[in-house]
C-alpha positions as CSV (number, residue, x, y, z in Angstrom):
1,M,0.0,0.5,0.3
2,K,2.5,2.7,1.0
3,S,4.5,2.4,-2.5
4,Y,1.2,2.8,-4.2
5,M,0.2,6.3,-1.7
6,R,3.5,7.4,-2.2
7,Y,3.6,7.1,-6.4
8,L,0.5,8.4,-6.5
9,F,0.8,11.4,-3.9
10,R,3.4,12.2,-5.9
11,L,1.3,12.2,-9.6
12,L,-0.8,14.3,-8.0
13,F,2.2,17.1,-6.8
14,V,3.7,17.2,-10.2
15,V,0.1,17.4,-12.2
16,S,-0.7,20.6,-9.5
17,M,2.5,21.9,-10.2
18,L,2.6,21.7,-13.8
19,W,-1.3,23.5,-13.9
20,G,0.2,26.4,-11.6
21,C,2.4,27.2,-14.3
22,Q,-0.1,28.9,-16.0
23,S,0.5,31.7,-13.7
24,E,3.0,34.3,-14.2
25,P,6.5,33.5,-12.5
26,P,6.5,36.3,-9.9
27,G,8.2,39.5,-9.6
28,K,10.5,41.0,-7.3
29,S,10.1,40.1,-3.6
30,V,8.2,42.4,-1.2
31,L,11.6,42.8,0.8
32,Y,13.2,44.0,-2.3
33,Y,10.6,47.0,-1.9
34,E,10.9,47.7,1.2
35,K,14.7,48.5,0.6
36,E,13.6,50.5,-2.0
37,W,12.3,53.2,0.3
38,P,13.5,55.5,1.1
39,S,17.3,55.6,-0.1
40,V,19.8,53.4,2.7
41,E,21.8,57.1,2.2
42,L,18.0,59.0,3.2
43,K,17.8,56.7,5.7
44,K,21.3,57.4,7.3
45,A,20.9,61.0,7.1
46,V,17.4,61.4,8.3
47,G,15.6,58.6,8.8
48,S,17.0,57.6,12.5
49,I,16.1,61.1,13.7
50,S,12.9,61.6,15.5
51,A,10.5,64.6,14.9
52,E,11.8,66.2,18.9
53,E,15.2,65.4,17.6
54,A,15.3,67.2,14.6
55,V,16.9,70.8,13.8
56,F,16.6,73.2,11.1
57,H,18.7,76.0,10.3
58,A,19.4,78.7,8.7
59,K,21.2,76.7,5.8
60,T,18.2,74.0,5.8
61,T,17.4,73.5,1.9
62,L,13.7,73.2,0.8
63,A,15.3,69.6,-0.4
64,D,15.9,69.2,2.8
65,Y,12.9,69.1,4.2
66,L,11.2,67.2,1.4
67,D,13.3,64.6,2.4
68,Y,12.5,65.0,5.9
69,A,8.7,64.9,5.1
70,A,9.3,61.7,2.7
71,L,10.4,59.6,5.8
72,H,8.3,60.5,8.3
73,N,5.4,62.0,7.2
74,P,2.6,58.7,8.1
75,S,0.3,59.6,5.2
76,L,3.4,58.5,2.9
77,Q,4.1,55.7,5.2
78,A,0.9,54.5,5.0
79,A,0.3,54.0,1.1
80,F,3.9,53.1,0.8
81,G,2.4,49.7,3.4
82,K,-0.2,49.9,0.7
83,W,1.9,49.5,-1.8
84,I,3.7,46.2,-0.6
85,E,0.6,44.6,1.1
86,S,-0.5,44.8,-2.6
87,R,2.4,43.3,-4.1
88,A,2.4,40.5,-1.3
89,K,-0.9,39.7,-2.1
90,A,-0.3,39.8,-6.0
91,D,2.4,36.6,-5.4
92,R,0.0,35.0,-3.3
93,S,-2.7,34.7,-5.9
94,R,-0.3,32.8,-8.1
95,W,-0.8,29.7,-5.9
96,L,-3.2,27.4,-6.6
97,D,-5.4,26.4,-3.3
98,D,-4.4,24.1,-0.7
99,P,-4.7,20.5,-1.1
100,Q,-7.5,18.9,0.5
101,F,-6.8,16.0,3.0
102,A,-9.3,13.6,4.3
103,Y,-9.5,10.3,6.7
104,R,-12.1,7.9,7.1
105,Y,-13.1,5.6,9.5
106,F,-15.1,2.9,9.2
107,I,-16.8,2.5,12.6
108,E,-18.6,-0.8,11.3
109,E,-16.0,-2.5,8.8
110,V,-16.8,-3.9,5.7
111,E,-16.4,-6.8,4.6
112,T,-15.3,-7.7,1.3
113,R,-14.2,-11.1,-0.5
114,V,-10.5,-9.9,-0.4
115,G,-10.4,-8.4,3.4
116,T,-12.1,-6.4,5.8
117,Q,-12.0,-2.2,5.4
118,Q,-11.1,-0.5,7.7
119,Q,-10.1,3.0,6.9
120,S,-9.3,5.3,3.7
121,F,-6.9,7.8,2.9
122,S,-7.8,10.7,0.1
123,L,-5.8,13.2,-1.1
124,S,-7.5,15.9,-3.8
125,Q,-6.3,19.2,-5.1
126,K,-8.7,22.3,-6.9
127,L,-7.3,23.4,-10.7
128,P,-9.2,26.2,-12.0
129,W,-9.8,26.4,-15.7
130,W,-6.9,26.6,-17.7
131,G,-6.5,30.5,-18.0
132,K,-7.9,31.6,-14.7
133,L,-5.2,31.5,-12.1
134,K,-3.2,33.8,-14.8
135,L,-5.6,36.2,-15.3
136,R,-6.1,36.1,-11.3
137,S,-2.9,36.4,-11.1
138,E,-2.4,39.3,-13.6
139,M,-5.4,41.4,-12.2
140,A,-3.6,41.3,-8.9
141,R,-0.2,42.5,-10.5
142,Q,-2.2,45.6,-12.5
143,E,-3.3,46.0,-8.7
144,A,-0.4,46.3,-7.1
145,R,0.9,48.6,-10.0
146,A,-2.3,50.9,-9.2
147,K,-1.3,51.1,-5.9
148,R,2.5,52.3,-6.5
149,W,1.2,55.1,-8.5
150,V,-1.8,56.0,-5.6
151,Y,1.7,56.0,-3.5
152,E,3.9,58.8,-6.0
153,K,0.4,60.7,-6.2
154,K,0.3,61.0,-2.2
155,R,4.3,61.6,-2.6
156,L,3.4,64.2,-4.8
157,L,0.7,66.1,-3.4
158,L,2.8,65.9,0.2
159,F,5.8,67.4,-1.8
160,Y,3.2,70.2,-2.5
161,E,1.9,70.6,0.8
162,V,5.5,71.2,2.3
163,K,6.6,73.5,-0.8
164,R,3.3,75.8,-0.2
165,A,3.9,76.2,3.3
166,Y,7.9,76.4,3.2
167,Y,6.9,79.7,0.4
168,E,4.0,80.8,2.9
169,Y,6.6,80.8,5.5
170,Y,9.2,82.4,3.2
171,Y,7.1,84.9,2.6
172,L,6.1,85.7,6.4
173,G,9.6,86.0,7.1
174,K,9.8,88.5,4.6
175,A,6.8,90.6,4.8
176,I,7.9,90.9,8.4
177,A,11.2,92.0,7.8
178,V,10.3,94.9,5.4
179,T,7.3,95.6,7.7
180,R,9.6,96.3,10.5
181,E,12.2,98.5,8.4
182,N,9.4,100.5,7.1
183,K,8.1,101.2,10.8
184,D,11.6,102.8,11.8
185,L,11.3,104.4,9.3
186,L,8.3,105.7,10.2
187,R,9.7,106.4,13.8
188,H,12.5,108.3,12.3
189,L,9.7,110.6,10.0
190,E,7.5,111.0,13.0
191,E,10.8,112.2,15.2
192,I,11.3,115.1,12.3
193,A,8.1,116.2,12.2
194,R,7.9,116.1,16.0
195,T,11.2,118.4,16.1
196,R,9.7,120.5,13.0
197,Y,6.5,121.0,15.0
198,K,8.2,122.1,18.1
199,A,10.1,124.7,15.9
200,S,7.0,125.8,14.4
201,K,8.3,125.0,11.3
202,T,5.5,122.2,10.3
203,G,1.5,121.7,11.4
204,H,0.1,120.0,14.1
205,A,-1.6,118.1,11.6
206,D,1.8,116.5,10.4
207,M,2.9,114.9,13.2
208,I,-0.7,113.8,13.9
209,R,0.0,111.9,10.7
210,A,2.9,110.7,11.1
211,Q,1.9,108.6,14.6
212,V,-1.5,107.7,13.0
213,E,0.6,106.0,9.9
214,L,3.1,104.6,13.1
215,E,0.1,102.8,14.9
216,K,-1.0,101.5,12.0
217,I,2.6,99.7,10.9
218,K,2.9,98.4,14.2
219,D,-0.7,96.8,13.9
220,R,0.5,95.1,10.8
221,L,3.5,94.3,12.4
222,R,1.5,92.7,15.3
223,S,-0.5,90.6,13.2
224,L,2.6,89.3,10.8
225,E,4.3,88.5,14.0
226,D,1.3,86.8,15.7
227,I,0.4,85.1,12.9
228,K,3.8,82.9,12.6
229,L,3.1,80.1,14.9
230,P,-0.3,79.2,12.8
231,L,2.1,78.7,9.5
232,A,4.9,77.4,11.2
233,A,2.1,74.8,12.3
234,N,1.4,74.2,9.4
235,L,4.9,73.5,8.0
236,N,5.6,71.0,10.9
237,A,2.5,69.3,10.5
238,S,3.7,68.6,7.3
239,L,6.6,67.8,8.4
240,N,4.9,65.6,10.7
241,R,6.9,67.4,13.9
242,P,5.6,69.0,17.0
243,A,3.3,72.5,15.9
244,H,5.5,74.5,18.5
245,A,8.7,73.0,17.0
246,T,11.0,76.0,15.9
247,L,11.6,76.5,12.5
248,P,14.0,79.0,10.8
249,W,13.0,81.8,8.4
250,P,14.0,80.2,4.7
251,E,16.5,82.8,2.8
252,N,15.4,82.5,-0.4
253,I,13.4,81.4,-2.7
254,T,14.1,80.8,-7.0
255,F,12.6,82.9,-9.4
256,E,11.8,80.8,-12.6
257,E,12.1,83.0,-15.6
258,S,11.9,79.5,-18.1
259,P,7.8,79.4,-19.7
260,I,5.9,76.7,-19.5
261,A,5.9,74.6,-22.8
262,E,2.0,74.5,-22.4
263,E,2.1,72.5,-25.6
264,K,4.0,69.5,-24.3
265,T,0.8,69.4,-21.8
266,L,-1.2,66.1,-22.8
267,A,2.4,64.1,-23.6
268,Y,3.9,65.1,-20.5
269,L,0.2,63.9,-18.2
270,Q,-0.1,60.9,-20.3
271,E,3.5,60.1,-19.1
272,K,4.0,61.4,-15.9
273,N,1.0,62.2,-13.9
274,P,0.3,59.4,-11.7
275,E,-3.3,59.5,-11.3
276,L,-3.7,58.9,-15.4
277,K,-1.3,56.1,-14.7
278,V,-3.6,54.8,-11.8
279,I,-6.6,54.8,-13.7
280,D,-4.4,52.9,-17.2
281,Y,-3.7,50.2,-14.4
282,Q,-7.0,50.4,-13.3
283,A,-8.3,50.1,-16.9
284,A,-5.8,47.3,-17.9
285,Q,-7.2,44.9,-14.1
286,S,-10.8,45.5,-15.9
287,R,-9.8,44.7,-19.1
288,I,-8.0,41.5,-17.7
289,G,-11.5,41.2,-15.5
290,I,-13.4,40.7,-18.7
291,D,-11.5,37.9,-20.0
292,L,-12.0,36.0,-16.4
293,A,-15.3,36.8,-16.4
294,R,-15.7,34.3,-19.7
295,K,-13.9,31.7,-18.2
296,E,-16.7,31.2,-15.4
297,F,-18.5,29.9,-17.8
298,W,-15.4,26.8,-17.8
299,P,-15.9,24.4,-14.8
300,D,-13.1,23.7,-11.9
301,I,-11.8,20.8,-11.6
302,T,-10.7,18.3,-8.4
303,L,-8.4,15.7,-9.3
304,G,-8.1,13.5,-5.8
305,V,-7.0,9.8,-4.6
306,Q,-8.2,7.4,-2.8
307,F,-6.7,4.6,-1.0
308,I,-8.9,2.2,1.2
309,D,-7.2,0.0,3.9
310,T,-8.1,-3.5,3.5
311,S,-6.8,-5.7,6.4
312,D,-5.7,-9.9,5.3
313,L,-8.9,-12.6,5.6
314,A,-9.0,-14.7,8.7
315,G,-9.2,-17.4,6.8
316,G,-8.3,-18.9,3.4
317,H,-5.9,-17.2,0.3
318,P,-7.8,-15.6,-2.2
319,D,-4.7,-14.3,-4.9
320,D,-5.9,-10.5,-4.0
321,E,-5.9,-11.4,-0.4
322,G,-5.1,-8.0,1.7
323,K,-5.0,-5.7,-1.5
324,D,-5.9,-1.8,-0.8
325,P,-7.9,-0.2,-3.6
326,V,-6.8,2.5,-5.3
327,I,-9.8,5.0,-6.6
328,A,-8.8,7.9,-9.1
329,M,-11.3,11.2,-8.0
330,L,-12.1,13.7,-10.8
331,S,-15.2,16.1,-10.0
332,L,-16.1,19.8,-11.4
333,N,-18.3,22.2,-10.6
334,L,-20.9,22.5,-13.3
335,P,-21.6,26.2,-14.6
336,V,-25.2,26.0,-15.4
337,W,-26.4,28.9,-14.9
338,R,-25.3,30.1,-17.7
339,G,-27.1,33.7,-17.1
340,K,-25.5,34.2,-13.9
341,Y,-21.7,34.5,-15.8
342,R,-23.3,36.3,-19.1
343,A,-24.4,38.8,-16.4
344,G,-20.6,38.6,-15.2
345,V,-19.7,39.5,-17.9
346,R,-21.4,42.4,-18.5
347,Q,-21.0,43.8,-15.4
348,A,-17.3,43.1,-16.1
349,Q,-17.9,44.6,-19.6
350,A,-19.4,48.0,-17.7
351,R,-16.9,48.4,-15.5
352,Y,-14.1,49.1,-18.1
353,R,-16.4,51.2,-19.8
354,A,-16.7,53.4,-16.5
355,V,-12.6,53.2,-15.7
356,T,-12.5,54.4,-19.4
357,H,-15.0,57.7,-18.7
358,Q,-13.0,58.1,-15.9
359,R,-10.1,58.3,-16.9
360,R,-11.6,61.3,-20.2
361,E,-12.9,63.4,-17.3
362,L,-9.7,62.9,-15.2
363,L,-8.2,63.8,-18.7
364,N,-10.2,67.1,-18.8
365,S,-9.5,68.1,-15.5
366,L,-6.2,67.8,-15.4
367,I,-6.0,70.0,-18.4
368,T,-7.8,72.4,-17.3
369,R,-5.8,73.1,-13.5
370,I,-2.8,73.1,-15.4
371,K,-4.2,75.5,-17.8
372,M,-4.9,77.8,-14.9
373,A,-2.0,77.0,-12.7
374,A,0.2,78.0,-15.9
375,Y,-1.7,81.3,-16.1
376,H,-1.1,82.4,-12.4
377,F,2.3,81.2,-12.9
378,R,3.1,83.5,-15.8
379,D,1.1,86.4,-14.0
380,A,2.9,86.3,-11.2
381,A,6.2,85.8,-13.2
382,R,5.2,88.9,-15.2
383,K,4.7,91.0,-11.6
384,V,8.1,90.2,-10.6
385,V,9.6,91.1,-13.2
386,L,7.9,94.1,-13.2
387,Y,8.0,95.4,-9.6
388,R,11.8,94.2,-9.4
389,D,13.0,96.2,-12.7
390,T,10.8,99.1,-12.8
391,L,7.6,99.6,-9.8
392,L,10.4,99.5,-7.0
393,L,13.2,101.0,-8.7
394,K,10.8,104.4,-9.4
395,V,9.0,104.5,-6.1
396,L,12.5,104.5,-4.4
397,E,13.3,106.9,-6.7
398,S,10.4,108.9,-5.9
399,Y,11.1,108.7,-2.2
400,K,14.0,110.1,-2.6
401,V,13.1,112.9,-4.4
402,T,10.1,113.7,-2.3
403,E,12.1,113.0,0.9
404,S,14.5,115.8,-0.8
405,A,12.0,118.5,-1.2
406,F,10.1,118.0,2.0
407,R,14.2,118.6,3.7
408,S,14.2,121.7,2.0
409,G,11.0,122.8,2.4
410,K,9.2,122.6,-1.0
411,G,7.5,119.6,-0.9
412,S,4.8,118.5,2.1
413,F,5.1,116.2,4.9
414,N,1.6,114.1,3.3
415,D,3.8,113.5,0.2
416,L,6.2,112.4,2.2
417,V,4.3,109.6,4.6
418,D,2.1,108.7,1.0
419,T,5.3,108.0,-0.7
420,Q,6.6,105.6,1.9
421,R,3.4,104.0,2.4
422,I,4.0,102.7,-1.6
423,V,7.2,102.0,-0.9
424,L,6.1,99.2,1.3
425,E,3.1,97.8,-0.7
426,Y,5.5,97.7,-3.3
427,Q,7.8,95.6,-1.1
428,L,5.3,93.2,-0.1
429,A,3.7,92.7,-3.7
430,Y,7.2,91.6,-5.1
431,E,7.6,88.9,-2.3
432,R,3.7,88.1,-2.7
433,A,4.4,87.7,-6.2
434,L,8.1,86.1,-6.2
435,T,6.0,83.7,-3.6
436,N,3.1,83.1,-5.8
437,Q,5.2,81.9,-8.9
438,A,6.9,79.4,-6.5
439,I,3.3,78.4,-5.2
440,R,2.4,77.9,-9.0
441,R,5.3,76.1,-9.7
442,A,5.0,73.6,-7.1
443,E,1.5,72.9,-8.4
444,L,2.2,72.4,-11.7
445,E,4.6,70.3,-10.3
446,M,2.8,68.2,-8.5
447,L,-0.2,67.8,-11.5
448,Y,2.7,67.2,-14.8
449,G,4.3,64.1,-12.0
450,H,7.4,63.1,-11.6
451,G,8.3,66.9,-9.6
452,S,9.2,68.4,-13.0
453,T,6.9,70.7,-15.7
454,P,7.7,71.0,-19.1
455,L,10.1,74.1,-19.7
456,E,10.5,76.2,-22.8
């Protein structure tokens, strides 16, 4: 009996393995992808630093902020974990179900001509119809690829949030510095007005006007300083740091003078945008689902062997005494409810059509958002050049002329104060335009994908 069992068990195992070969070979292991995120060098640099221990200083660059966020942001880590989970699921989907072993003990022994049957052993393996296992495995692989791009989408969104918070924090620092300089200037003007009033060289109204303007700019400065904590907390939240953690003022941001090549928008989106990549893989998964639904019309097969343990006879010695019966088993499900399977095909086809329509809608939305962001990018760039190269130079020159006229007694104090206020507004407008352009560039980098934009 034992030799027969070994032989047939091995035969069943070989059949199962050959049937399983219809699935795709496994891809890279899950451990490989765990090593991919993040890079070993980056882990050594900041990966072991806790949020409380991290220290940012004036020389810390935006790239350093992004590296830190990539390592510590919980939302991004969760997305990466889901990607790894989907990879493991894809690895599992290529395998057959576990074989089934059954043991039966005859409470009442069965007497036969060749002996008494006391117990039986069986081993069976369910084999899906040829092609089903491969299709299921490929569907899981497409799902894993989609999760890979979901992770990439979250990474780009995180980087955009960090950049936007970083640039707003930069603007606040510049606004506070510019406002303080103008406050000091107004205090100096107020002292001049007070001195001239005491010497009866100017009226009381000029001194009151200077004091009013000084209090107004002090109030603006207090408002700017008061919003520092919320903006710092916003940036710290993206970095997964405590809200009260100290952050230095960014020193500068880059002004991008190269225009966006909008004619390359469609090609760039198709190649790099992670949201479109996700839908593309979902569409591929849906197409495979249609083929799998059509396979449901075919039955699954279960192969098995059964051995019945037969004891020797108490008396008599026939030639086949004590031989153990060996039974080959074949069973299959009967897909007789054809309407159910036709409905399954229609369901898979409808899912595929829905995904294709969703992709078209997403593409239209992305193109619209990119065109609007590109407009704001160009508009901010024009304002930066306008204030930097023309308006600021002119208003500073005007202030010097007005101040000289006032000191010589040919100009009014009101003109001097008005010109000083315009200087402040133009300085802030320049920094605001510079910040807006950087934010719009970051938005375009997120929309295009892979942190880049097509430049002319």
